[in-house]
N, C-alpha and C positions, 0 to 999 in steps of 0.2 A: 504495499500499499503506500502511494506518494502521495503527502499532505501537501495543499497549497495551503497559504493566508493570503487575503485578501483584507487591506488597511485600508480601512475609510477614512476622510479627511476631517472627521473629528475625534478622529480615535490616536492622536499622534502621541503615543505613551510607550514605551520601552516595557512597561509592565502589563498594557493590555493583556487580558486574558486568552485571545485569539493566539498571540506570540508565547505567552507564557505557557498554552499548551502543548510548544511543540519547543521549548528550551531545549529539552534533552537530545535533542532530534536536530537540531537545527542545520547542520551540514548536510541534513535530506532533506530539508524542507525549504520549499520556493516562495517567494512574496513577492506580492503584488499591486502597486497602488495605478491608479487609473486618473486621470482627469478626462472628464464627458464634456463635451462643451454643450451638447443638448441640456444634460441635467444643469449645468450652471444658464442655460439659457431659460429655464420653466417660469422664473420672475425674472423683471429686472434688477438683479442684484449691485447694490452697490460695488463699484471698480475694486475700492481698498477692501472690501469683503473677499474679495473673489482673488486679490493678488495676497493677502494674508493667507488663503486656505490652499491654495498651490503653493505661494515658495514656503510655507511651513511643511507641507506634503513632501516637497523637494529636498528640505533639509532634512527631514525625518528619515527619508530614505537613504541619504548619505549616511548619517548615524547611524541605521542599523547595518550595513553595509560594511561599516569600519568596526563593527562591534560582529561579524563575520557571518551575517545571512546574504543567501543569494537573493538579490531583489533585482525586480523587473519593473521598469516606469514606463507608462503608455499615457499618452492621449491621442483622443478621440472624440470620434462623433457620438459615440456611445457609450454603455460598458459592455454590451456583449458580445464585439469584435474583438478587442483585445483578451476580454478572459479567455474565449476560447482557442485562441491562438496560442496563449500560456498553456492553459491543459492540454490540448496536444503537444506542445513543442515539451513539456518537461513532465509527460504522462502523467498528471494528475489524476489519483482516482478519488480524495476527499477534499473538498473547499471548509475552510474552517475561516468563519467571520464572527467577530467580537458583535451581540446582538446589537443593533443600531440604534440609536437614541431617541432617531426620528421612527415614527408608525411606517411613513409613505415610504422609507427605504427599506424596510423590511420588506415589505410590499413588492418593493421594485425586485428585490432579489429572489422571491419567490416566483416572480412573474418571468426571470430569468428562463424559468426547465430547462436547467441542467440538467443532465444526463448522468452526472457525478455524486455521490452523495455530498447535503450543504450541512456542515453542522454550525448552530450559532451557540458560540461558549455566553457564559453570564456577562455582563456589563459591568464592569467595578470602576466606572469612570466616577462612581458618587459615593456619599458617603453611606446613605442605606440603599442597599441593596433592593432589586424590585418586590423582591417575598419579605421582604421585613418591612415597606410599607405597607403593602397589601395586608399583612397579620396584622399592624398596628391599625388601619383604617377600618377593615371588616369590623360590622355590627356596630360602627359608630353610627349616630342619627346626622351630625356635621363634622366634616372635617377643620376643624379649626386650630389654625397654625402655631398659637402659642401654646397647645397644647401639647402637638408635635415637637415643637422648639425644647419647651421643656422635657420632654422625654431624651432628644436628644443630647440636651446637656448630660442627663443622668449617665445613658446608655453608651456615650463617649468621653465620660468624664471630663468635660471642657467647664473651665471656669465654678468648679464644684467645691465646696468645702464639708468633706463627709457627704451625706445628702440633702446639704442644703445649697444655694446657690452662693458664690461668694459676694461679700457684700449685703446679703440676707434678701436681697431682690433679682429677678430672674430676669424683670425689665426697665432700662432706663431711659423709655424711648421719649418719656416728657421732658428729658434734659435735653433732648437730641432735636430741639426746633426754632432755634434761635433766628430771628430773621437777621439778615444781610445789614447792620446797621453802623453807621461810620465807617471809618476805614479800614480795612480788613488788610492784612499783609497774608495774602496767599503763595502756596509753595508754589516751585516749577513743577512741571510733568516730566518726566524721563522721557526721553523719544530717543530712535536711532535712522541712522543713514539706512541707506538700503545697499546690499552687497551684490554682489555680482548674480547671484541666483535669485534674488528679488528684483532686480533691474531687470533679467531676462523677461520676468511674467510681467512686468509692467511694458515692458515694450512689444510683447504680445497683442497684450488687451489694448494697448493704443492703435495698432494696427490691424485686429482684428476685426472683419466686418461685423461678426456676432455680435459686438458689442456697442454697435451704431447707438441703440437707443438709450443705453446705459449713459455713454457717456455726456446724451442731454440733461441728463436729471444730475449726477454725481461728479465728484471731482477727484481726481485719479492721484494727483500729486500734489504738493508733496505727501507721499508715503512714510510714515516714520514711526509704524508700530513693530515690535519684536516680532519674529517669524521662528526662534530656536524656543529649546527647555531653559537653555542658558540665560536668553534675554528675557524669559519670561521669570524666573528666578530672579533675576537682576531687578524685576520692575516690582514685587513682592518685596524683596530686601529694601527698596528706595522709599515703598510706600510705608513700611514700617518704622524705619529709621526716620521718615519725613513729613509723614501725613497722619497716622495712624493716633497719635498721641492727643489729635488736636480734629479726628474725625467727626466725632459725635455733633459737637454744638451748631454747627453750619452745614450736617448732613443734607438738609431740604433745602438750602439756599439757592438763589439764582441770581449771577451777577453777570451782566452786561460784559462779551469780548470774554467772559473765565470760562474755558470750555470744561474744564475737570475739576474745578476746587480741592477740597481735600479727598476726593473719590479716589478708592484704590486702582480702576483703570485696569483689574484682574480678568474681566469677563469674557474677554474674548481669548484670553489665553486656557482660560479654565474649561472654555465650551467647547474648543478643539482639541483637548488633550494635555497641552504642554504643561500644566498645573493638575494637582489632585485638590479636591477642597478640602480634601482631612488636613495636608500639609501647609495651607493657607491657613486652617482655623489654629491649627496645633504652635504654626510660628505667631499668629499673633497672641495667642495664649502666653506664649513664651517670654514674648518682647514686655508684655505687663508684669510679667511675673520679673524679672530683670529689673524691672524698672522702679524708681522711688518714688514719684510723684503722679504718673499717667493719671487721669481721669478713669476709674472703669466704665465709665458711660459710653466714652468712645470705644472702647475695643469692647464690650457688650452689644454695643450698638452694630458694630461691624460683623461680629460674628452670627449675630442673628441674622444677617443679610444672607450668610454663608452656610452656617450650618440651618438655621432655621428657612429663610425665603427659599433660596435657591433649593435646598432639597425637598421643600414642601410642594415648589412649583412641579419639579419634576416627580417626584411620586403623586401628585395628583393626574397629572399626565398619564400616567403609567395606570393608575388605576381606574381613570373614568375610560367612558365607551368611544368610539371611533365617531360615533356622529355628534361627541362635544364640539367640535368645530363650528359643526352649521346652527349653535344655541343662537337663539338672537328672542330673549325673553320682551323685550321691548317694541320687538317689530320693527325694527329703524330700517329704513331703506334708500335716505337721502345717497347719493354718489360723493365717493372720496371729493372733496373740494382739486380741485388742480393744484393749489399752491402747497400742498402738501409734499409735491415733487419738486416744484418751482422755489419756495421759499417767496414768493412774490405777493404777499398780505400787508395791509396796512396794519393789521394787528402785530405792534412790535414784539411782545413775547414770543407768537407764533415763529413772528419773523427772524427772528435772532436763534432760536433753537432749529427751525429748518435749516436755516444756513451755516449752523454748526455740523449738523446733519450729513448736509450734502458735502460739507469738507475733508470727515474726518467717521462718518458713518457710526458717531458716539454723541448721546445725552447722557443726564445721569438719571435716577430711577424718577427723581420730584417733577422734571422735566417733562419725562415720559409721559407718568400718571397723570400730573395734575393741570397739565397744558394739552401736550397731543392727544393723550386719552380723553381728558374733561372735555375739549371742546367739541371729539369727535362724538361724544356721550350727548353732551346737551343741544346738542345740533341736530344729533336722530341719522348720524350717518352708519351707514349698512357696518355692521362690526366684522364680516368678512372681508370686505374692501379695507378695513383700516388694518385688520391682523395681517395681509397680503403685503402694505405697505412696509408694516411694521418690519416684518421678515425682511423684505427685500433693501430696505433703507438702512438696518442696524449691522454693524460690522460684529455682534453676538449675535445675530439674528435665526434661531431654527426653531422648527416644527415644535419640537417638546417646549420652549420655553415664551416662545410666543404665541400660543394658543390659551393658555393660563393667564397670562399675564393680560390679555389681551382680550380675549373673548369673555375669561373669569373677573379678573380683576379691575380692569381699567372699564369695560362696557357694561357689566353687572348682565350679560347676556345669558348667562345660566341660572339667573335668578336668585343668585345668593348662594350658591355651593361652595363657593369661595370664601367673598367678601360678605361681612355683614350688614352693607348697605352700599348704594353706589357713590363711587367717589365721583359726585357731581360739586360745583365751586363755581360762585361768581369770581367776577373782577377783584372780591375784595383780598380773595388768597393771595392770586398772584402779586397784588399790589404789596402786601403785608412780608411774602416772602423774596420777593427779588427787587430789582432797581429797573424793571422793562415799562413799567406804565409810565417815567417820568418823562420819555421819551414817545410817547403813543399820542396818535391824533385825538383816540377816543379818552371820553373822560372816564375813569375806573369807578366812578360815585354815582354815575348817571345810569338809567337802565331806559327812560322811555324818550330822550330826547335826540336830536337828530346825531349828535357826536356820543352818545350812549354808547359803550361795550359791548360790543357781542355777546362776550360772556356773561354780561348782565342780564339783557331781554331772554338770551338761550336758556340761561340757567330758571328762570323764572317759568318761560315756555314750557320747560321738560318738566318741572314740578306740576303746572297744569297740567299737561297732558297725560300725564301716568299717573296725578293724584288716586283713581283708584286702584291703583295696583301698590302703590307707593304706603299707602294707608295701613297696609298692613306690614310693612316692615318697623320692629321697634324704635329703632332709631333715627327713623325718620318724623318722630312724631311731633316734634317741637318746631322742626323746618317746616313742618305743613302749617302748623300755625300760623308761621310769619306769611305765609302763603295766603289764607283765608284774609289776613287784614288786608289784603290789597284789593281796591274796590275794582266791580267789575269792569267800569270803565278805561282805567290804568290798565287791566290786565289783557282787554281787549288791543289798547294801543301797544304791549309788549308781545301778543300773539301777531299781531300784523307786521309789527319790525321782523321777525324771526320768521314770516312766510314772504317776504319782501326779500330777505338778506336772502333766501332760498334761491326766489326766482331772478335775482339778479348775478347770481353763482351761475345759475342754469343757463344763463344767455352768454355769460362770457366765456364759456367749455368750449 
């Protein structure tokens, strides 16, 4: 029997289970990497995401060669052609693939209808295995992230003192919501210059007709992301040494021209396998224990994002059924505004964030949730169109992470399976947590005048449109009381403004 291993583009880790299963016979094991142009064209992906994945694949292939593996690297229109050639060339009788994180890719492999045995090895890229999460989730009426996070802390002994949390509390979230008032001294980000392998990928994408449309949406250069495990480890070290101690207080803040704030910038590397989430969590915990004056709220807040939120999002994706992606509880059907692709809008908050996404394929979690998602939610945009955009636009975007974060968390399209209330907010939130409103033509305090911020009239229109559904959500009671205080005539003006906005958008597309 001759075993071959297919390494996928988000499994770039020497400890991944398919490679590990063949470690004893690596001299007799063939490994293949495939760049499929058709697969890369399924959505108009951000050009920098294509560079990141393909360059990281090429670097990892070289790393495996240096470790003694026999590696084949192919670029093709599809996956099938190079796979069949490789199977025949090396007389492979069993193909091993680490179970894909994204469901559609597992289906793609099954649909290849290969005539040899295909073995899926367990996915070991996450802290919780799929089975462990399913055991935790089964029998629960609601999958509450806080419950999951606490069990994760206990199970993996993270920030624990015996059976109690360090500091006597599980969650310091309330200390991590400072608005960006006054002059903030922000840390630099760690970026890299492209090497010859990365430059080859950049040049190929520049010249390829396949990515002509993508080039009208996204900026290809400067490309400054890391593409190897060594660089990803440097970003982790840099974050811990220069950002982690101050990460907490301003993690929700948004500042014009500041692309990264105190955020770790680790998600692109975690999501393709260059870093493992448990090593990131342990490194953050160790740094806290080694420090003398770090705020626990900063370290706990960061660890909750990785051990809590990221693991929870993946677990929920695994646990829920295939049709989750079609969820549309509010029945929102408006098309995604063209400005999500271009950044051309007079709403300054959206313009700033969308321009940043265009440049580097990244925005931090509050920019994503409370501006990009929030606007689409209150404006009644199709959750599926929005999810496709998130998947295409973000350098860390994959099916598993975008479905749960956009469909569930951002759009409440699952009716509350993940979030306990819709993350809908007026301009007041953005005005408080950013400096965007200062340079905007719209007034964040107006909801019915000519220069009223669209976030305001859409917010109240959203609450009115869905009053009957929202009144059964316990956390919406007080908010709906505020809606009830608005006079019928003012509410009619609000609804007219919302309707006119959509009519104008439709006319400009």
